[in-house]
A tleap script that builds the chain and sets N, CA, C and O, in Angstrom:
source leaprc.protein.ff14SB
mol = sequence {
  NMET ALA GLY LEU ARG GLN ALA GLY VAL ARG
  ILE PRO GLN ASP ILE SER VAL ILE GLY ILE
  ASP ASN ILE PRO LEU ALA ASP LEU VAL GLN
  PRO PRO LEU SER SER VAL ILE PRO PRO LEU
  ALA GLU MET VAL LYS MET MET ILE ASN ARG
  LEU LEU THR ARG ILE GLU ASN PRO ASP LEU
  ALA PRO GLU GLU PHE LEU PHE ALA PRO GLN
  LEU ILE CYS ARG GLN SER VAL VAL GLY GLY
  CASP
}
set mol.1.N position { 39.268 109.360 16.839 }
set mol.1.CA position { 39.801 108.865 15.594 }
set mol.1.C position { 40.201 110.037 14.700 }
set mol.1.O position { 41.202 109.967 13.988 }
set mol.2.N position { 39.419 111.111 14.741 }
set mol.2.CA position { 39.768 112.280 13.932 }
set mol.2.C position { 41.100 112.859 14.401 }
set mol.2.O position { 41.924 113.249 13.573 }
set mol.3.N position { 41.322 112.920 15.694 }
set mol.3.CA position { 42.572 113.427 16.238 }
set mol.3.C position { 43.755 112.563 15.842 }
set mol.3.O position { 44.831 113.077 15.537 }
set mol.4.N position { 43.562 111.268 15.844 }
set mol.4.CA position { 44.636 110.367 15.412 }
set mol.4.C position { 44.975 110.607 13.949 }
set mol.4.O position { 46.146 110.678 13.577 }
set mol.5.N position { 43.931 110.733 13.113 }
set mol.5.CA position { 44.168 110.996 11.686 }
set mol.5.C position { 44.914 112.312 11.490 }
set mol.5.O position { 45.835 112.397 10.677 }
set mol.6.N position { 44.504 113.348 12.247 }
set mol.6.CA position { 45.176 114.645 12.136 }
set mol.6.C position { 46.646 114.552 12.540 }
set mol.6.O position { 47.483 115.300 12.034 }
set mol.7.N position { 46.954 113.639 13.448 }
set mol.7.CA position { 48.333 113.447 13.898 }
set mol.7.C position { 49.117 112.527 12.963 }
set mol.7.O position { 50.288 112.239 13.209 }
set mol.8.N position { 48.468 112.066 11.888 }
set mol.8.CA position { 49.148 111.210 10.926 }
set mol.8.C position { 49.152 109.743 11.297 }
set mol.8.O position { 49.875 108.951 10.692 }
set mol.9.N position { 48.353 109.368 12.284 }
set mol.9.CA position { 48.270 107.967 12.702 }
set mol.9.C position { 47.192 107.280 11.867 }
set mol.9.O position { 46.064 107.765 11.776 }
set mol.10.N position { 47.546 106.156 11.264 }
set mol.10.CA position { 46.606 105.414 10.418 }
set mol.10.C position { 45.878 104.361 11.245 }
set mol.10.O position { 46.484 103.633 12.031 }
set mol.11.N position { 44.571 104.298 11.051 }
set mol.11.CA position { 43.733 103.318 11.735 }
set mol.11.C position { 43.289 102.309 10.685 }
set mol.11.O position { 42.696 102.738 9.695 }
set mol.12.N position { 43.517 101.049 10.810 }
set mol.12.CA position { 44.126 100.301 11.898 }
set mol.12.C position { 45.597 99.970 11.683 }
set mol.12.O position { 46.182 99.244 12.487 }
set mol.13.N position { 46.206 100.480 10.625 }
set mol.13.CA position { 47.581 100.080 10.310 }
set mol.13.C position { 48.556 100.410 11.447 }
set mol.13.O position { 49.433 99.606 11.762 }
set mol.14.N position { 48.407 101.596 12.066 }
set mol.14.CA position { 49.313 102.013 13.132 }
set mol.14.C position { 48.751 101.750 14.527 }
set mol.14.O position { 49.502 101.506 15.471 }
set mol.15.N position { 47.450 101.801 14.646 }
set mol.15.CA position { 46.798 101.617 15.948 }
set mol.15.C position { 45.385 101.082 15.727 }
set mol.15.O position { 44.696 101.489 14.792 }
set mol.16.N position { 44.968 100.175 16.589 }
set mol.16.CA position { 43.589 99.679 16.564 }
set mol.16.C position { 42.770 100.521 17.538 }
set mol.16.O position { 43.267 100.932 18.587 }
set mol.17.N position { 41.523 100.770 17.186 }
set mol.17.CA position { 40.627 101.559 18.039 }
set mol.17.C position { 39.358 100.755 18.259 }
set mol.17.O position { 38.771 100.226 17.315 }
set mol.18.N position { 38.941 100.669 19.521 }
set mol.18.CA position { 37.711 99.945 19.874 }
set mol.18.C position { 36.863 100.831 20.768 }
set mol.18.O position { 37.360 101.408 21.735 }
set mol.19.N position { 35.589 100.938 20.445 }
set mol.19.CA position { 34.641 101.698 21.256 }
set mol.19.C position { 33.883 100.775 22.186 }
set mol.19.O position { 34.165 99.579 22.267 }
set mol.20.N position { 32.917 101.345 22.885 }
set mol.20.CA position { 32.090 100.553 23.797 }
set mol.20.C position { 30.623 100.897 23.563 }
set mol.20.O position { 30.287 102.031 23.223 }
set mol.21.N position { 29.775 99.928 23.746 }
set mol.21.CA position { 28.315 100.039 23.641 }
set mol.21.C position { 27.772 99.988 22.219 }
set mol.21.O position { 26.555 100.024 22.039 }
set mol.22.N position { 28.630 99.907 21.198 }
set mol.22.CA position { 28.184 99.758 19.821 }
set mol.22.C position { 27.124 100.787 19.427 }
set mol.22.O position { 26.079 100.437 18.880 }
set mol.23.N position { 27.405 102.057 19.711 }
set mol.23.CA position { 26.453 103.114 19.362 }
set mol.23.C position { 26.231 103.131 17.853 }
set mol.23.O position { 27.094 102.664 17.109 }
set mol.24.N position { 25.092 103.660 17.375 }
set mol.24.CA position { 24.807 103.655 15.941 }
set mol.24.C position { 25.899 104.304 15.082 }
set mol.24.O position { 26.109 103.894 13.941 }
set mol.25.N position { 26.587 105.297 15.613 }
set mol.25.CA position { 27.665 105.952 14.862 }
set mol.25.C position { 28.833 105.022 14.572 }
set mol.25.O position { 29.605 105.282 13.649 }
set mol.26.N position { 28.982 103.953 15.329 }
set mol.26.CA position { 30.134 103.063 15.183 }
set mol.26.C position { 30.277 102.529 13.773 }
set mol.26.O position { 31.395 102.333 13.295 }
set mol.27.N position { 29.179 102.296 13.110 }
set mol.27.CA position { 29.213 101.746 11.758 }
set mol.27.C position { 29.233 102.843 10.690 }
set mol.27.O position { 29.358 102.545 9.502 }
set mol.28.N position { 29.110 104.107 11.103 }
set mol.28.CA position { 29.040 105.203 10.139 }
set mol.28.C position { 30.344 105.970 9.984 }
set mol.28.O position { 30.541 106.634 8.965 }
set mol.29.N position { 31.247 105.899 10.970 }
set mol.29.CA position { 32.519 106.612 10.878 }
set mol.29.C position { 33.465 105.847 9.965 }
set mol.29.O position { 33.235 104.678 9.653 }
set mol.30.N position { 34.525 106.513 9.542 }
set mol.30.CA position { 35.517 105.854 8.701 }
set mol.30.C position { 36.859 105.799 9.399 }
set mol.30.O position { 37.357 106.849 9.803 }
set mol.31.N position { 37.466 104.659 9.563 }
set mol.31.CA position { 36.889 103.351 9.264 }
set mol.31.C position { 35.823 102.995 10.301 }
set mol.31.O position { 35.843 103.524 11.412 }
set mol.32.N position { 34.890 102.101 9.947 }
set mol.32.CA position { 33.874 101.685 10.916 }
set mol.32.C position { 34.528 101.198 12.213 }
set mol.32.O position { 35.507 100.452 12.188 }
set mol.33.N position { 33.971 101.632 13.338 }
set mol.33.CA position { 34.564 101.405 14.659 }
set mol.33.C position { 34.185 100.051 15.242 }
set mol.33.O position { 33.005 99.732 15.385 }
set mol.34.N position { 35.194 99.263 15.576 }
set mol.34.CA position { 34.958 98.021 16.325 }
set mol.34.C position { 34.410 98.411 17.693 }
set mol.34.O position { 34.672 99.514 18.174 }
set mol.35.N position { 33.656 97.522 18.319 }
set mol.35.CA position { 33.003 97.893 19.574 }
set mol.35.C position { 32.800 96.690 20.481 }
set mol.35.O position { 32.611 95.563 20.024 }
set mol.36.N position { 32.844 96.962 21.772 }
set mol.36.CA position { 32.549 95.958 22.790 }
set mol.36.C position { 31.137 96.236 23.297 }
set mol.36.O position { 30.798 97.369 23.642 }
set mol.37.N position { 30.322 95.189 23.337 }
set mol.37.CA position { 28.932 95.338 23.782 }
set mol.37.C position { 28.730 94.556 25.074 }
set mol.37.O position { 28.875 93.333 25.082 }
set mol.38.N position { 28.398 95.243 26.167 }
set mol.38.CA position { 28.071 94.503 27.379 }
set mol.38.C position { 26.693 93.851 27.219 }
set mol.38.O position { 25.833 94.392 26.524 }
set mol.39.N position { 26.480 92.700 27.852 }
set mol.39.CA position { 25.184 92.015 27.741 }
set mol.39.C position { 24.143 92.684 28.651 }
set mol.39.O position { 23.814 92.157 29.714 }
set mol.40.N position { 23.633 93.837 28.233 }
set mol.40.CA position { 22.778 94.653 29.094 }
set mol.40.C position { 21.535 93.917 29.586 }
set mol.40.O position { 21.195 94.023 30.765 }
set mol.41.N position { 20.851 93.179 28.724 }
set mol.41.CA position { 19.631 92.473 29.145 }
set mol.41.C position { 19.947 91.462 30.245 }
set mol.41.O position { 19.215 91.358 31.229 }
set mol.42.N position { 21.036 90.723 30.075 }
set mol.42.CA position { 21.452 89.744 31.084 }
set mol.42.C position { 21.837 90.449 32.392 }
set mol.42.O position { 21.509 89.968 33.477 }
set mol.43.N position { 22.520 91.569 32.288 }
set mol.43.CA position { 22.936 92.319 33.477 }
set mol.43.C position { 21.728 92.852 34.248 }
set mol.43.O position { 21.676 92.760 35.475 }
set mol.44.N position { 20.765 93.404 33.525 }
set mol.44.CA position { 19.560 93.945 34.168 }
set mol.44.C position { 18.790 92.835 34.868 }
set mol.44.O position { 18.375 92.990 36.016 }
set mol.45.N position { 18.599 91.715 34.175 }
set mol.45.CA position { 17.862 90.592 34.757 }
set mol.45.C position { 18.536 90.109 36.045 }
set mol.45.O position { 17.862 89.883 37.050 }
set mol.46.N position { 19.852 89.952 36.017 }
set mol.46.CA position { 20.593 89.480 37.188 }
set mol.46.C position { 20.485 90.477 38.343 }
set mol.46.O position { 20.282 90.080 39.490 }
set mol.47.N position { 20.619 91.758 38.044 }
set mol.47.CA position { 20.599 92.765 39.109 }
set mol.47.C position { 19.203 92.938 39.715 }
set mol.47.O position { 19.074 93.173 40.916 }
set mol.48.N position { 18.175 92.823 38.900 }
set mol.48.CA position { 16.810 92.888 39.441 }
set mol.48.C position { 16.561 91.695 40.355 }
set mol.48.O position { 16.023 91.843 41.452 }
set mol.49.N position { 16.960 90.506 39.892 }
set mol.49.CA position { 16.810 89.314 40.743 }
set mol.49.C position { 17.593 89.464 42.036 }
set mol.49.O position { 17.112 89.100 43.109 }
set mol.50.N position { 18.795 89.998 41.931 }
set mol.50.CA position { 19.640 90.197 43.120 }
set mol.50.C position { 19.007 91.202 44.073 }
set mol.50.O position { 18.994 90.986 45.285 }
set mol.51.N position { 18.481 92.299 43.533 }
set mol.51.CA position { 17.820 93.314 44.363 }
set mol.51.C position { 16.620 92.725 45.096 }
set mol.51.O position { 16.460 92.943 46.297 }
set mol.52.N position { 15.788 91.992 44.395 }
set mol.52.CA position { 14.614 91.382 45.031 }
set mol.52.C position { 15.031 90.390 46.120 }
set mol.52.O position { 14.398 90.320 47.173 }
set mol.53.N position { 16.080 89.634 45.869 }
set mol.53.CA position { 16.587 88.686 46.864 }
set mol.53.C position { 17.117 89.426 48.088 }
set mol.53.O position { 16.895 88.990 49.217 }
set mol.54.N position { 17.815 90.538 47.876 }
set mol.54.CA position { 18.369 91.308 49.002 }
set mol.54.C position { 17.268 91.997 49.795 }
set mol.54.O position { 17.403 92.181 51.005 }
set mol.55.N position { 16.182 92.381 49.132 }
set mol.55.CA position { 15.041 92.973 49.848 }
set mol.55.C position { 14.455 91.934 50.793 }
set mol.55.O position { 14.115 92.250 51.933 }
set mol.56.N position { 14.335 90.692 50.322 }
set mol.56.CA position { 13.810 89.610 51.150 }
set mol.56.C position { 14.803 89.175 52.218 }
set mol.56.O position { 14.396 88.722 53.288 }
set mol.57.N position { 16.090 89.305 51.948 }
set mol.57.CA position { 17.124 88.857 52.864 }
set mol.57.C position { 18.234 89.922 52.941 }
set mol.57.O position { 19.268 89.778 52.289 }
set mol.58.N position { 18.028 90.994 53.735 }
set mol.58.CA position { 18.984 92.097 53.803 }
set mol.58.C position { 20.383 91.678 54.283 }
set mol.58.O position { 21.349 92.404 54.049 }
set mol.59.N position { 20.505 90.544 54.935 }
set mol.59.CA position { 21.810 90.092 55.432 }
set mol.59.C position { 22.631 89.360 54.372 }
set mol.59.O position { 23.756 88.939 54.640 }
set mol.60.N position { 22.087 89.210 53.199 }
set mol.60.CA position { 22.791 88.536 52.122 }
set mol.60.C position { 24.069 89.310 51.795 }
set mol.60.O position { 24.033 90.518 51.565 }
set mol.61.N position { 25.175 88.612 51.779 }
set mol.61.CA position { 26.477 89.247 51.545 }
set mol.61.C position { 26.576 89.779 50.109 }
set mol.61.O position { 26.014 89.191 49.186 }
set mol.62.N position { 27.289 90.887 49.928 }
set mol.62.CA position { 27.521 91.395 48.571 }
set mol.62.C position { 28.307 90.376 47.750 }
set mol.62.O position { 29.111 89.611 48.283 }
set mol.63.N position { 28.059 90.384 46.456 }
set mol.63.CA position { 28.757 89.487 45.543 }
set mol.63.C position { 29.275 90.281 44.357 }
set mol.63.O position { 28.814 91.387 44.074 }
set mol.64.N position { 30.234 89.695 43.677 }
set mol.64.CA position { 30.751 90.277 42.440 }
set mol.64.C position { 30.211 89.454 41.285 }
set mol.64.O position { 30.215 88.224 41.329 }
set mol.65.N position { 29.750 90.137 40.257 }
set mol.65.CA position { 29.227 89.459 39.075 }
set mol.65.C position { 30.054 89.862 37.870 }
set mol.65.O position { 30.362 91.040 37.687 }
set mol.66.N position { 30.412 88.893 37.052 }
set mol.66.CA position { 31.153 89.153 35.836 }
set mol.66.C position { 30.285 88.777 34.638 }
set mol.66.O position { 29.643 87.727 34.625 }
set mol.67.N position { 30.278 89.633 33.655 }
set mol.67.CA position { 29.478 89.404 32.460 }
set mol.67.C position { 30.394 89.456 31.242 }
set mol.67.O position { 31.168 90.400 31.085 }
set mol.68.N position { 30.310 88.466 30.399 }
set mol.68.CA position { 31.155 88.405 29.207 }
set mol.68.C position { 30.592 89.329 28.123 }
set mol.68.O position { 29.431 89.195 27.736 }
set mol.69.N position { 31.409 90.263 27.633 }
set mol.69.CA position { 30.952 91.144 26.561 }
set mol.69.C position { 31.073 90.462 25.203 }
set mol.69.O position { 31.704 89.414 25.068 }
set mol.70.N position { 30.460 91.075 24.214 }
set mol.70.CA position { 30.576 90.613 22.828 }
set mol.70.C position { 31.428 91.635 22.075 }
set mol.70.O position { 31.284 92.839 22.288 }
set mol.71.N position { 32.297 91.170 21.215 }
set mol.71.CA position { 33.136 92.047 20.414 }
set mol.71.C position { 32.629 92.072 18.978 }
set mol.71.O position { 32.497 91.031 18.335 }
set mol.72.N position { 32.351 93.260 18.492 }
set mol.72.CA position { 31.964 93.449 17.093 }
set mol.72.C position { 33.191 93.996 16.379 }
set mol.72.O position { 33.582 95.141 16.607 }
set mol.73.N position { 33.803 93.188 15.516 }
set mol.73.CA position { 35.008 93.609 14.791 }
set mol.73.C position { 34.608 94.300 13.504 }
set mol.73.O position { 33.901 93.749 12.660 }
set mol.74.N position { 35.087 95.525 13.386 }
set mol.74.CA position { 34.903 96.265 12.139 }
set mol.74.C position { 36.292 96.664 11.645 }
set mol.74.O position { 37.278 96.049 12.050 }
set mol.75.N position { 36.393 97.641 10.811 }
set mol.75.CA position { 37.640 97.965 10.135 }
set mol.75.C position { 38.607 98.809 10.970 }
set mol.75.O position { 39.674 99.163 10.467 }
set mol.76.N position { 38.283 99.147 12.220 }
set mol.76.CA position { 39.190 99.945 13.043 }
set mol.76.C position { 40.217 99.096 13.800 }
set mol.76.O position { 40.995 99.614 14.601 }
set mol.77.N position { 40.208 97.792 13.534 }
set mol.77.CA position { 41.199 96.902 14.126 }
set mol.77.C position { 41.813 96.041 13.023 }
set mol.77.O position { 41.160 95.741 12.023 }
set mol.78.N position { 43.055 95.653 13.212 }
set mol.78.CA position { 43.703 94.778 12.231 }
set mol.78.C position { 42.945 93.448 12.217 }
set mol.78.O position { 42.698 92.862 13.271 }
set mol.79.N position { 42.585 92.982 11.047 }
set mol.79.CA position { 41.842 91.737 10.923 }
set mol.79.C position { 40.341 91.934 10.998 }
set mol.79.O position { 39.595 90.959 10.905 }
set mol.80.N position { 39.864 93.185 11.165 }
set mol.80.CA position { 38.418 93.451 11.180 }
set mol.80.C position { 37.839 93.293 9.789 }
set mol.80.O position { 38.575 93.078 8.826 }
set mol.81.N position { 36.531 93.397 9.680 }
set mol.81.CA position { 35.854 93.204 8.378 }
set mol.81.C position { 36.480 93.978 7.265 }
set mol.81.O position { 36.015 93.908 6.127 }
savepdb mol mol.pdb
quit
């Protein structure tokens, strides 16, 4: 974001910026950074269950799991807080 500002790009008027993992700094920078949060607790629970199941049944076919993230809108996107 600092590099964009130095280049004369306005956030969010010219470009929206979104981070990931909602680190504590996200709410402290200017403008506050919007962020995508993966559902870590749900992911860990699913993967532990999957690992235990595969230990019991090594022939179990691999699967793909999709987890819906949460979006925290702050002032780094148009329409944010």
